[in-house]
N, C-alpha and C positions, 0 to 999 in steps of 0.2 A: 742970297741967303734966305731972304724972305720967300722967294719963289721956291727955293729948295725946301725950306721948312714947311711951307704950305703943302707942297707935294707929299712930304713925309707924313704930315698929319692926315692928309686925305687918304693915303694908303693904309695908315693904321686904322682909320675909321672903317674902311672897307673890310679890313681883316676882322674887326670886332663885329661888324654886321653879319659877315658870313658865319662866324662862330655862333652868333646868336641864333641865326637861322637853323644851323645844324643842331644846336641844343634843343631848339623848339621842335624840330622834326623827331629827334630821339624821344623827347618827352611825349609827343603825340603817339609815336609807335608804342612806347611803353604803356601809355594810357589805353590805347586800342587793344594791346595784348592782354592787359589785366582785365579790361572790360570783356573781351572775348572769352578769357579763361573763366571769369565769373559767370558769363552767360552759359558757357558749356557745363560748368560744374554747379551752377546755381540750383539745379533740380536735385542734386545728391547731397552736397555739403550741408544745406540747412536741415535736411531730414536726419542725416547722421548726427549732426550737432545737436538737434532736438532730442534725440534718444541717447546721446552720449556714446555713440558707436563710432569707432575709427575704421579706416579701410582695413587695417590689420585684423581687427576684431571680426569684420565681415568675412575676410578671406579664411581666417582660421576656423570659422564655424560653418563654412559651406559644406553641405552633405557630400559624402564620398571622400576618398583619399586624394586631396589636391596637393600637387607638389610642383617645384620649379628647380631644374638642375642646369648648371652652366655647361659650357662646352666641354669641360674636363670631367663632368659627371658628378660634381660636388653639389649637394643639396643646398640651394640658396634660400629657399623658403618652402614651407608646407603648412597645412592646416592641422588642427588638433587630431582629427580622425586619423590622418596619415601617421602622425607621430605615435599615437597610442596603439596603432595596429602592429607596430614593430618594436615598441619599447614601452617602458613605464614613464616616459618623459613626454612633456607637451611640446618639445622643440628638438628637432633632429638636424637643424641646419649645420652645415660644415662637414657632414659625413658623406660617404659614398655608398653605393649598393653593396660594395664588398664588406662594409661594416654591418650590413643587415642580413645578407643572404650568404649561403655557402658559395665558394668560388665558382663552381660549375653553373650555378643559377645566376650569379652576378655577371659572369661572362656572357650569358645569353641575353640578359637585360641590357648590358652595355652595347652588345652587337646590334640589338634592336634599336637602341637610341641613335647609334651612328647611322643606321639605315633610314630612320625617320628624318634625321637632319640632312642626310645626303639627298633624299628624294624630295623632301619638302612636303610629303603627303601625310595626311591624317591616318593613324593606325588604330583600328578597333578590333579587339579580340577578347575572347573569354579565357581567363588565365587562373590557374591554381597557385596559391601562395600559402606558406605556413606562417601563421601569426605568432605574436609574442607569447600567446597562451599555449602554443604547441599544436593548435588545431589547424586543419587545412580549410581554406576558404576559397570560394569561387568568385572571381571578380570579372566585371565587364569593364575592360580598361580602354581608355582613350589616350593617345600620345600624339603630340603635334610639335613641330619646330616653333621656337619662340624668337621673334624678331623685335629689335628696338625701333624707335621712331624713325631711324634712318634707313630702316629696311635691312639692317645687319643682323645676321644670325648670332644670337647670344646664348642659346641653350635649347632646352626642351621643356615643355610644360605638359602635365598629364593629370588625369583624374580617374580613379578606379572605384567603381561602385560594387559593394558587396551584394551579390545576388544569390548567395548560398541558400537562404531560407526560401526565397522566391522560386529558385530552381528546384529545391527539395520538394516544395509544394507541387510544382509543375511535374516533377518526376513521380511524386506520389500519385498525382492524377493520371499520369501516363501509365504507371504500373497498374493502377486500378482499371484503366481502360484496357490495358493488355490482359489483365486477369479476366475482365469481362469478355474480351474477345476470345481468350482461351476457353472460358466457360461456354461461350456460344459455340465455339468450334467443337468442344467436347460434346455439347448437346447435339450438334449436327452430326458428329461422328456416331454418337450413340443412336440417334434417330435413324441414321443410314444403316447402322448395323442391325437395329431392331427391325427396320423395314426388310433388310436382306434376310434376317432370321425368320421373319414372318413369311416372306416369300418362299424360303426353303421349307418352313413348316407346312405351308399350304401345299407345296409340291409333294412333300413327304406324306402329308395327310391324304391327298388325293390318291397317291400310289398305294398307301396302306388300305384306304377304303376300297380301291379297286380290287386289291387282293382279298380283303375281308368279305366283300360281297360276292365276288366271282367264284371264290373257292367253294363256299357252301352251296351256292346256286348250281355250280357244276355237279356237286355231289347229289343234290336233290334231283336235278334233271337226269343224271345218270341212273339213279335208283328207280325213278319213275319210268325211264325207258326200259329198264330190265323188267319191271312189273307189267308193262304194256306188251312187250314183245317176246318175253321168254316164259317158259313153263317153270314155275317155282312152287315149292311146297307151301302149305299154310303157315308153317313155322317161319320159313324164310320171308314170306309176304309180311307177316307181323313184324319181324325184325327190321325189314326194310322201311316199313311205314313208321316204326318207332324212331328209326334214324332220321327219316324225313321230318318227323315231328320235332325231334330234338334240335336238328340243324335250323329248322324254321324259327323255333323259339330263340335260338342264338341270334339269327338275323334280326328278329324283332327287338331283342335286347340291344343290339348295336344301334338300331334306328332310334330307340328310346333314349339311349345315351346321348346321341347326337342332338336330338330335339331338346332334351332336358338341358344339355350344356348350352345350347343356343338361347333358350329361355332364361336360364340363370345369368348368362353373360349379358343379356339385354335387360336384366333386372325385371323380367316379366313373369317370374315363377312365383305363384302364390300357393300357400299351403291350405289344405282343407282341415277341418276339425270335426271328425266324426268318430263314432264308436267303432272299435275294432278289437279283434282277438289276437294278441301278440304271439301266442304260441302257435295259433293256426297260420299266421303269416310266415313264421319261420319254417313250419312244417311244409307249407306250400312251396317255398323256395327249395327246400331239400328234395321235395317230390320232383320238381322240374329239373334239378341238376343231378338227380340220382342216376339217370341213364348214363350221363357223361362220366360220372364217378365210377359206376360199375364197369364201364368199358376200360377204365384205367386200373381196375381192381382197388379202388379207394373206398374206404368206409366213411359215410357221412353220419355223424352222431349229434344228437341234441341233448343237452343237459339243462332241464328246466326245473327249478326248485319246486317241490310239491306244495309248499305253503305260500307260494307267491302268486298273486292274482294274475289273470290272463286278460281281463277286460280293461281297456284304456280308451282314451280319446286322443286323436291326433290325425296324422295323414298316413293311412296305411299304404297308399300308392307310393309316396315318397320313401317310406320305410322299406317297402318291397324292392324298390329300385336300388336302395343302398345295400340291402342284404344280398340281392342278386349280384351286384358288382363285387362286393367284398368276398362273399362265399365263392362265387364263380371264379374270382381271381385266385383264391386258395386252391380250388380244384385244378385250375389250369396249370399252376406251378408246382403241383405235387404229383410225383410219378408213382409213389407207392406209400402206403401207410394210411393215415386217418386225417380227416378234417372234422374238428369238433367245434360245435357252436354251443356256448354256455351263456346262460342268462344269470348275471350276478347282481342281486339286490344291493343297493347302497343306502337308500333311505325310503321309507314308506310312511306317508302320512295320509290322513283321510282323503284329501283332494289331489294328491300328487304322488308320483312314484319316480324316484331317481334310480337308474340302473345302468349297468354295463352289459354290453353284448360282446363276448370274447370269441373271436374266430381264430382258431389255432390249427396250423397245418404242420405237416412233416416234410415240406417241400425243399426247394433249393436255397431258400433264405435270401436275405438282401444285405449287401455290403453297407456298413455304417454311413459312408459318404453318399450313398444313393437313396437313403431313406426318405428325405424330404423331396427328392426329385420325382419319386413315383406318384406324388400327389399333384404334380403339375400336368396341365393339359398336353396331350400328344406325347407324353414322356413315358419311358419304361426304365427300369434300373439298368438295363443293358440293351442297346439298340438291336443286338443280335437276337434278343428274346422275341422281338417282333416277328422275325422270320421263323424262329424255332417254336414259339408258342402261340403266335397270332395275337390279335387284339389291336385296338385303335389307340391305346394310351389315354382313353377318356374315362374309363370306368371308375378308377379311384379318385380322379379329379372331380367327377360328378358326385361321387359319394361324399367327399369332404365338403363340397359346396352345399349339398343338400343338408348334411348334418349341421353345418354352421347356420344355415337358414332356420333350422329347427331349434337353434340355441344350444346345440351340443358340440362335441368335438370328437376327433378320431386321431389315434396315434398308433405307432407300430413298434414292436420290439422284435429283433431278429438276429440270428447268428447264421452266417453263411454255411450252407449244407446241413443246417439243423432246424430248418423251418422258420416260421414267422408267427407272431401273435398280433392280431389287429384288435384294438380296443375301441368300441363305440360307446361314448358317454352320452346318454340320452335321458330326457325327463319328459314324462307324459302326464296328462290329467287323468284322473280316475274317478269312478263313482264312489262316493264316500259310504254308500249303503252296502257295497259289495263285501261279502264276508272274506276273511283272510284264508279260509281253508282252500285246499287244492281243488282246482277245477279242471277236469280232463277236457282237453280240446283235441278233436281229431277231424279229419276231413269227412264231411257228411256224405252218405251214399247219394247216388244220383236220384233226383226227384222229377216228378212230372206234375202238371197242373191237374186239379180236380175240377171237372166241368169244362164246357166248351169255351174257347177263346178265339174269336175271329181276329186275324191279324192281316193288315195291309202292309206288304213289304215292297218298298220302292228302291230299286238298286239297278243301275245300268250295266255293271260288270257281270257277265254271265256266271263266272266262277264264284265270285263273292255272293251273288244272289243264290246260287245253288247251295253253298255252304250255310248261309244264314237260314235259308228255307229248311234245310235238313235239320239244323239245330232246333229251330222253332217247332217243327213237326215232332221231333223227338221229345220235346217238352209237353206235347199234347195239344198244340195249336193248330187251328184250321187256317192255312196261309193262302192269301191271294198275292201273287208276285207280279209286278209290272216293272218296266225298264226305263220309263221316262215320265216327265211331269204331266203331259197331257193325258197319258193313260192312267196316271195316279188320280187326277181329278175326275176322270170318267168312272173309275172304279169306286171312288168315294161317293159319288152321286148315285151310283147304281146299287150300293149295298151299305150295310151298317157294320162297322168294325169296333171292336173293343179297344184296340190300340193300333197305332201306325208307326212303323219304323221307316224313316225318311232319309235316304242318302241326299246329301247337299249338292254334290257335283254331278248334276244330271245333264244330258246332252242338249236338251231343248230349252227348258226354263229351269232356273235354279231351284233346289229344294226349299230354300228360304221363301221364294216367291210362291211355291205351291202351298207351303204352310200358311202364308198370309191369306191366300185365297180360301183355304179351308176355314181359317178362323173368321174370315169375313162372312162366309156362309153360315157358320155356326152362331155368330152373334145375332143373326136374324131369327134363328131357330131356338135360341137360348139353350144350346147344348155345347158340350166340350169333350172332344175325343182326345185321350192322351196321345201325344206325339213325341217320339224319341228321334232326335236328329243324329244321323250317323255321318262321320267325316274322318278322312285320313289326316286332316289338318287339326293339330291339337293345340294351336296357339290361342291366346286369350281373345284376340280380336275376333276370330271366327266363332268362338264359343259365344261371345257377347252378341254377335249378329244373329246366330241361330236362336238364342233365347229371346232376343228382341223381336224376331219374326213370329214367335208364338210357341216355340218348342217347350215342352215341360222339362226335358232333360237332354243332355248331349252325351254321346259316347264316341270314343275314338276307336276306329277299326284297327285290328280285328277284335271282336267281342267274344269273351269266353261264355260257355254254357251257363256257368253259375251266375254270371252278371246278367244275362238275358232273363234267367229265372227270377233273380232278385228284382229287376226292373218291373217285370210283369206283376209279380206279387205286390210290389209297392204301388204301382199306378192303376192296376186293374182290380186289385183287392181279391185275387184268386188264391185259394188255399192250395197246398201241395201234398203229395204223398210219395213215399219211396218208389223208385222205378225198378221193377223186377227185371233182372237180367234174363234174356232169352236162353232157354236150354239148348245145349248143343244138339 
């Protein structure tokens, strides 16, 4: 009994000991678990507790539409942003996608959820969704399978970020970039088309120039060949020479238009401001064009008011070029009838005169849609006119640009087949002492110099030398003609001359260099001979170089008789008298 009891008590003690050990182990495990939990959460709980924020508060305020759905697609939890995107509530738990979206949309969402849970892969996509306010939003959506601590799939978790505004800004930038690219592309296309148009215009211009120069030159050479090789009457000879003269002047007008247009285009055209006779300038243009008009049986008429002054200050050369182009254009496009030039006073004050010059013809007229086109360079109202009537398409373009440089304007009124009216609006300075009564102005008779005038003419071209020498001798000059710079210096040192006409483009040394040598010699002798520089180059640079070399004046070849006389009168101070015509 005793032994049995002792054994029983010993067994019970062992049981109690084992129980104590197990309880102690459990206690240790619990303590370790709680310690580890506190260790793991210690960095978050104190902060949340400090600010009075719960995990639920934290989740519900996370940016974006955060949600958690279970395996059946029921919304277990979401944040405030998600709830308010699709309702006016802060809590949508317990509902499914079918309670939010139309069935066809919900079906697609549910199918995507199943796919994500099946593959276990993160899904990222941009998706459109209609919000509670009825607007469509663009979201950057993330979906991933949700597992519990045992690794078991319990649902799906997702977050959708509203990128509508960001994408709109991005799209706006993209559209702006596209618009800029379109603008650049348009500019490139326009530049390409402009280059192609310029290339075509250049080719057309060269073709037109070839025609415009070759045709009259062919006529000139043909008539000269007849005069040289055939027996013709005096009347025929005069007619042929008149035609040669008219065609030559036409060629000179073409060249002047091209040169003036180039200078205007390069902004190197400068106006002079000298005294001139307006009525005389118009009459001179009529005289030049009269032969062409008579051949077409056209009458050229000038209406100049008797009580309007004729003396003004301005640029007569530019005015003559304008009148030549406008009146010549009227003659060209008129087959019969009259071309009338009328001066219409608009305002007359002591120091200024505002007037219109009206050029009216009875020609073919201009269609309304072509009126502005005729003032563009290398353009005519109808391209067929280039073949039918000739011309470069520069005349009216030069006229408009010259008038605009002078501060005036030009416009046209026209009816097809009933002619055209060109209006030139101009303002000139005037002498306030000039009386208002009518002043007759007509072309003065030919004159010659009174008394001897020794002239040194330096010109390398034999034909031009012959022409200029003939003109000077007709004016009463005693002319010594040489063909190069060395001969010019020899002649100058051997004789005394009243005036020197010096061509600049000499074959040995330039005319400018010869002028500098002469001025160097004269500086030692304290003398100064008037020197007139002659050149076919009418640009400003060459003019400045000639004047800088020591020339008193520059003239562009060819030089008219009247201009030669005027220059000699001015520089040599010689008087003149009328030149009597030789009797037959």
